N, C-alpha and C positions, 0 to 999 in steps of 0.2 A: 528476448522477453521484455516487453515494455511494461514496467511497473510504476504505478503512481500511488504515493502515500497520501495521507490526510494533509500533511504539510505541503505536498505538491499541489493538491487540490486548492488549498488556500492561496498559494502563490499564483496559480493560474487565474484565479478569480481576481485577485488584487491587481495583477499586472495587466488585466484586460478590461478593467472598469472604464477606461477612457474610450472604449469602443461602444459603450452603451450611452443612450441619451441621458442627460443629467436631470431630466424632469420625470423620471419614472415614479408613479404613484403607489405601485404595489408589486411585490415579488410573489409569484405563485410557483410552488414547488410541485413537480410531477412525482407522485409516490412511486417507489418508496425512496430510493437513493437520491432522487432529485431534491427531496426535502433537505438533505444534508447540504447540498450545494446552495440551495436557496436560503437556508438559514445563515450560512457564512456570508453570503452576499448581502443579505438583509442587515446583519449586524454591522458589517464594515461600512455600509452605505447609509445606515439609519433610515431604512425604508420599511414600511409595514410588510408583514409576511403572512401568507396563508398557504394551505394546500389546495389542490384542484377541486376536491369535493366541497370544501368550505367556501371556496371562491364562488362556485356555481350557486351556493345557497346564500351568498351575500354576507359571509362571515370572515373575519380575520382573527389571527392569534392575538390574545391580549398581551400587554407588556407590563413592566413594573412589578408591583407586589400583588396584583389582582389574583385571586384564586380561580377566576374563570378561565377556562382553556381558550375560548373564543369569544368574540364580541361582535355586535352588529357593526357594519361599516358606518363611520361617521357621516360619510357622503354616499349617495346612491351610486350604483355602478355607472349610471349614465353620466355622472359628473366626473368620473375618473378618465383622464385623457390618455394615459399611457400605462400599460401593464406589461410586465415581463414574466413570461412563463419559462421556467428554467428546469433542465434535467442535468444530471451529472454527466451523461454520455449519450451519444446517438450512434446506433449501428445500422439496423434495418430501417429505423424510423417509425416502427409500428406504434410505440408509446406516444410519440409526438403527434402522429396522425390521429390517434384516438383522442388526445387532448384537444387538438384543433377541431375535430368533429363535435365534441361535447360543448365546446365554447360557442361554436357556430350555431348549434342547435338551441342553445340558451338565448340566442339573439343579442348577445352583448356587443354593443356598438363601439366600445373604446378601441383605441389603437393597440393591438396586441403584438408584442415582439416575442418570438420564440427563439430560445437560445439553449445551447448545451456547452458544458465546459470542455468535454473531450469528444472528438469525432474520428472515425477511421480516416477521413479525408478532411481537408480544410473547409470544404463546403458540403452541404447536403440539401436536396430539394425541399425537404420539409422543415428546415431550420434556417432562421435568418442570420444567426451569428454562432460560430463555433470558436471557442477560445483557443483551443490547441489541438493539433492533429496528433493522434496517438494510434498508429496502425496495429493490426494484429501481428503476432500474439500479444495480448495485453491483459493485465490483471490489476485490480485495485485493492488497496488495503481494506476497504469496507466490504469486499466480497470474496477475499482470497480463500477463505475456508468453505466457500459454497460454489466455487468455480469448477467448471467441467475439467479443468486441467488437473484436478486432484486425482482423477481416475488414471492418469499416467504420471503421477508424482510420487517421489519418495518423501516421507514425512517423519521428522523426529517426534518423539513422544514427550519427554520431559522438557518443559518450557514451551511446548506448543499445544499438546492436547491436555496437559495438566501442569500444575505448578512444579517447579524443581524441588527436590528434597532439600531440607535444611541440612546444615553440617551435622547436627545431632541425629537427624533421621538417616543420614547416609553412612551408617556404620557397618554395612554388609552383614547385618545380623537381624535381631528381632525388631529393632526400631525401623529398619529399612523394609522388612517384610510387612510391617504394619503400614508404612507409607504406601507401599505398592497396592495394598488392599483398600486404602482410604484416601488415595491421592485426590486433591481438589481439582475438578475440571477447569480448564482455562479457555481454549478456543473450541467451540462446538462446530460440527460440520454436518451438512445435509447430503454430502456426496460420499460415495465409496472411494476409499483411498487405495491407490495402486499398491504401494509398499510402505509399511512402517519399518523404518530403519533406525535402530536405537543402540546406544552403547550399554544398555542394560545387559546383564550377564544371562547367558542361556539358562542357567539354573533357576532363574526367576520367570521362566516362560509361563508356567501355569498361573501364577499370580497375575502376570501382565494380561494374559488372555482373558482371565476372569473379570478383571477391571474393565477391559475394552468391551466385553459383552454386556456388562451392567450399564455402561454408558451408551450402548447402542452404536458403537463405532464399527462401521463395515470396512473391511480391507481385504486385499488380495493375498498378501503374504507378510509375515512378521519376521524380520531379519534381526537377530540378536548376536551379541559378541560372545564367542565361545572361549572364555578364559575361566580359570578356576576361582579367581577372587578379584575384588575391587583393588586390592593392593597390587596384584599383578597387572591389572589394567592401567593403574597409575604408573607403575614402573615402565611399562612399554610405551605409554603415551600414545595410544593408537586410536583415540576417539575419532578424530577427523579423518585419518587415513583409512580406517575401517569402513566408514560411511562412504568415502570417496571411491574406494575399490569396488564396492557393490554398485554404486550409482553409475560409475563409468561404463560398466558392461550391461546395465539394465536398459530396457527399452523405455526409459523415463525421460521426460522433457524438463523436469524441475525438481529441485530438492528444497524442502522447507525446513530450515534449521533454526534452533533457538539461540545459539551463541554466535556472536560476530567473529570471534577468533576461529572457531571451527568452520564457519561459513566460508571464510577466506581460504582455508586449507582445502575444503571439499571442492570449491570452484577451481582452485589451481591444479589439484591432482586429478580431478575428473574431466576437466575441460568443458564443463557444462555450467549453466547458471544456477545460483543458489539464492533463495530468498531468505533473508535473516529477519526473524520477527523481533529480535532485540532492537534493531535499528530501523526496520522496515525499509531496507535497501536490498537491491539485487546485486550480488557479487558475481562478476563474470571472470572467466580465465584471463582476459585482457583487462588489466586494472584501469586503462584509459577509457574503457567502455562502461565502467561500473557506475551505478547510480550514486556511489559515493562521490564521484567526480562532480555530479550535479549539485550535491550538497556543498562541496567545497566552492564551486563556482557561485553558489547562492550567497556565500559569505564574502565574496571578493569586492563588491562595490564599495563598502565602507572602508576597506583597506586601501583601495586604489584612490580614494578621495583625500588621503593624507597629504598634507602640504609638502611641497618639495619633491614629489615623485616625478622623475623624468619618464619619458616614454620607455626607455630601456629598463628603468627600475620597475615600472609597472609590469612589463613582460616577465621580469624575473619573479615578481610576486605570483603572477599567474602560473608560471612554470613550476614553482615550488609547491603551490597548492594542488595542482593537477597531478604532478609526478610524485610528489613526496620528496623529502629532503635527500634520502639516499639515492633515488633515481636521478634527481636533479644534479647532484654532485657527479654521478657517473657520466651523465650526458655532458656536463660541463667539461669534464676531462677529455671526452671524445672530440668536442668541437673547439677546444682551446688551441689557438695558433701554435704551431711547433716552432721552436727557435731555429733561426737560420744557421746552417752549418758553416 
């Protein structure tokens, strides 16, 4: 599972700015998610921004403290030499082809550069520049609750579909029952979810099903923990293992979990990927393949620039960050030269 968070999107844009011309006059976002990428690029590059429809009407977004959403271009389109049309990703290329056709029909004569942050391949016939290749299966933070993968996914409830209960609400009594009836929605979804897998107790099924119905959440099956009390659940500490046991045998391709600690347990015990919404990283059974490694590697450059670091020291920093201190020490013991007998 190739997952990209908002932080990844921002990183991909910043690290690929050098591939774009330095004299771009305007950034045009392809609705809807292309506007997210275009806004980030516009802000970091200090280039005017607009959406495709506004662009074709000769309008850009206002800046500063103006209350107007858009304003007329200070210069005519004919005076704009270079314009960047940006989308967050390209797959079939339909959205980009439609954008190209509309711009061509408008008779705009400026040099138009078409780009996408992510592509299934490094190149695409309808796109001039792709920042990063991200092959299928892929999912993004800005669409993960509306992705078709949900139909074959296991999804936690508390911390994903609704806010977690507070300590006061989580009393396994009247306060908790009130929470179940009045839980505040968190992530909404437009897809039917394959399985809802929760550590909520089976005795609260009726209240849970009633809340899901009121929120319009469609799902195939609701899997709950069959224990007599929250105290017994805490005593056994089976939150992660319960979810992992179901996920391991289900015909599911992804688990969406609210807590990082449980996500790590579920991934390790199930042998399958787990998306954690607390950190927006995908945890994999092999920790070296986890998105957490990408986050660690992202922090390495500043550490490696410290004065006095030899090549050997730099590799030690990399190994510690990728493996973690415990695995690093274990590996160190394995490769340490044995004393001569």
